[in-house]
N, C-alpha and C positions, 0 to 999 in steps of 0.2 A: 504494500500500500504506500502511496505517496501523497503529499499535499501540494496543491496548486492554487494560485490566485484565481478567483472567479473569471477574470478576463482572459486567462490563459487556457480555459477549457475549450475543447473542440466538440461541441454537441450538435446533434441534429435538432431541428425545431421541435420534434416530438420529445426528445430527451430533455431539452431545456424546459419545456412546459411541464413535464412530469416531475422533474427535479425541483425547479424553482417554485412550482406551484404547490408543492407539498406543504401542508400547514405546519410541519415540524421544522422547516427551514428557519434559520436565524433571519430576523428582519432588522434593518437599520432605520431608526427614526431620528430625524433632525427637526427640532422644534415641533415634535409631534407629527411630522409629515414623513410617510414611509418613502424611503429611497428605493428605486426599482430593484427588484431581485436580480442577483447576479452582478451588481455593481462592485467594482474593486474599490476598497476604501482603506484608509489608514489614519489612526490618531496617534500622534507622537509628541515626545518632549525630550529633554536632555536625559531623562531617567528611564525611558523605555518607549515602547510602542505597542499598539494593538491593531491588528489588521485581520481581514477575513481570508480564510482559506477553505478549500474543498478537498476532502480526503477521497482519493480514487482507488479503485481496486487494481489488480495487476493488468487489467485490460484497458485501463484509463477511464473506466466508467465511474461517475461520481457516486459515492456512498453516503456521505454526510458532510455537513459544513459546520464550522464554528469559528469564533474569534480566536486568534493566537496572540499570546502576550510575550513580548521580548523585553528583558531588562538590560539596562546599561551594565557594564562590568562592575561587579560588586564582590564583597568578601563577607563571609560568615565565620565567626571565631568562637572558640572556647578560650576564655582568659582564665588562667588558673595559677595557683601558687601553693607553697607549703608553709603552714603556720609554725609557731614555736613548739607545738606539740607533735610536729611531724604529720599533721593531717592535711590532706589535699583540700583546698577550697577553690570553688569555681565562681566566676562572676555571674550574677543574675541582675539584670536591670529591669525595672518596672516602667513600662512605656505605654501610653495611651494609643490606641489604634482606632481612630474615629470611623473608619470605613467598615469595621466589623459590626454586624448585628449583635444585639444582646442574645445570649444563649436562649433558645426556645422562643424567640420573637423575630422570625424572619420578616424582613421588609419594613420593620417599624423604625421610623426616623425620630429625630429630636430627642434622643436619649443621651445620657452621659457616655463619653467615650469608654470603650471597654479597655481595661488595663491588663496587659499580659506580662507574665514573668518570662524573660527571654534572654537570648545570647546577644552580645554586641554584634552589630552588622552595619554595613553601609556601602554606598556607592564610591567607586574610585573618583578622585577629583581630576578634572582636566588640567593638563600641564600648560601653564601660561605661556603664550607666545608660540605655541605649536598648533598644528592643524587639529580640527575637532575630533579626530579619531584617536588622539594621543592622550592616554591617561597616566597618572602616577603608577609606578609598578606595584604589583600585588603585595609584596612584603611591606612596602612603605605605607600602603593603604591600610593594611591590617594593623600595623603599629599605631598609626594615627587614630584609627577608630577606637582601639583599645584605650588609648590615653583620653580621648574625648568622652567616651561613654562609660568608662569604669573608674576614671580618676587615677589609674596606674601611671607612675612617672618613671619607673625603672623596668625595662623589659630585659629579661635574662636569656630567653631563648624563643625562637620562632620555629615551629615545626609544621611541616606539611604532611598529612597522612598519605598513604598509598591510595591512588585514585582520589585526589583532593577536590572532588566535585560533588555538588548536591543539586538536584533538580527539585524545586519546591512543589511542583504540581504538573507532571509531564502530560496530563490530559489536555492542558491548554497553555502551559508555559514552555517555550522552545529553548530557552537559554539556561545556563548552569551558573550556580554560585560557586566561588572559589573558597576552599576551606583552610583554616589555620588553627593550630593550637598555640597559644601565646602564653608562655610562663613569665610571671611578673614577680617582683619583690613586694610581698604583702606589707612590708614595713614602710613602703613608700607609696601610699595611696592618698590622694588629695580629694577634697570635696569637689563635687561636680560643678562645673561652670554652667550657668543657665544658658540655654539656647532657645531662642524664640521660634526658630524654624523647625526644630524637632525636640519637643519637650520630653525629658526623661525624669520621672518622679524620684527615682532613687537607684543606687547601684550598691550591691553588697557582694562580698565574697563569703559564700556559705559552704559548710561541709557537705560531703557527698551524701551522708545520711540525711541531712536536712533537705537536700535536693530530691532524694528518693521520696521522702515524705510528701513534699509539695507536689511532685508529679503524680504520686499515687492518689492523693486527695484532690488534685486538680486545681487547688487554690491555696494561697498563703494567708497569713494573718492580716495582711493589708488589703485583701480582696483581689489581688492580681491572679489571673487565670493562667494555669500551666498547661495550655493546650495549643501552643504555637508550634506548627508542624516542623519548621526549620530548626527551632530550638531543641525540641525533643529528639529529633533525628541526629543533630550534631552532638548532643550529650551522649547518645548511645554510641555513635561512631568513636567519640573520644574514649569511652570506657572499653570498647572493643579493641582499640589500638593500645590501650594501657590496662590490660586485665589485672595487673598488680594492684590497681586501685579499687577494684570491685568490692573486695571484702570490707572496705571502709563504709560502703553504703548501708551495711547492716549494723554498724556500731552505734 
């Protein structure tokens, strides 16, 4: 199977009527007005794009269509360190995600932003004076995000796991996030600096047993929800890459 832009399909008139006329096809509305079926469209920004594609079978016949999301280059990280008692602690940030529905209330708007317990993550920054496709390198982006989002000022080690990639939702997301494990000095953590563009309520370095408890319960004492797919996936990858830490989850 392969994906094609609507405008690149080669359909007979009958095939086009049957496919685009199906009530299950995606429809694009602009100011409430439906755009003709089969129109090739794209919405884009510096941070990503959304466009329409049609999935075809091995014979080139259309099977289904849906929007595809592409993200700009980005990094997802586990920030961690070892405390004075020899315990591993990982960074958890509490961040509001206004686009999320409240659990159990799909489509309800005008509610307080849902706060998630999550990993540090972020987009790479464009390099000043260079063409638009040139971003800071992955390691530099990972270190910058760790410092900005967790308050760590001293990075001890930057590790990339084998197959350092994560697809957040391959049913509609085409691109991959880059993964890092960043070890920091827990004795050199500063208070977070306020950011008006991306508010973060708090950042804590917690033990693995506390992390296990929060994930199992799905929520922490501050009401943050531990059901962010990228975060749960990367915590699992981190532990699979460092099985020597797993016993600490039960302590």
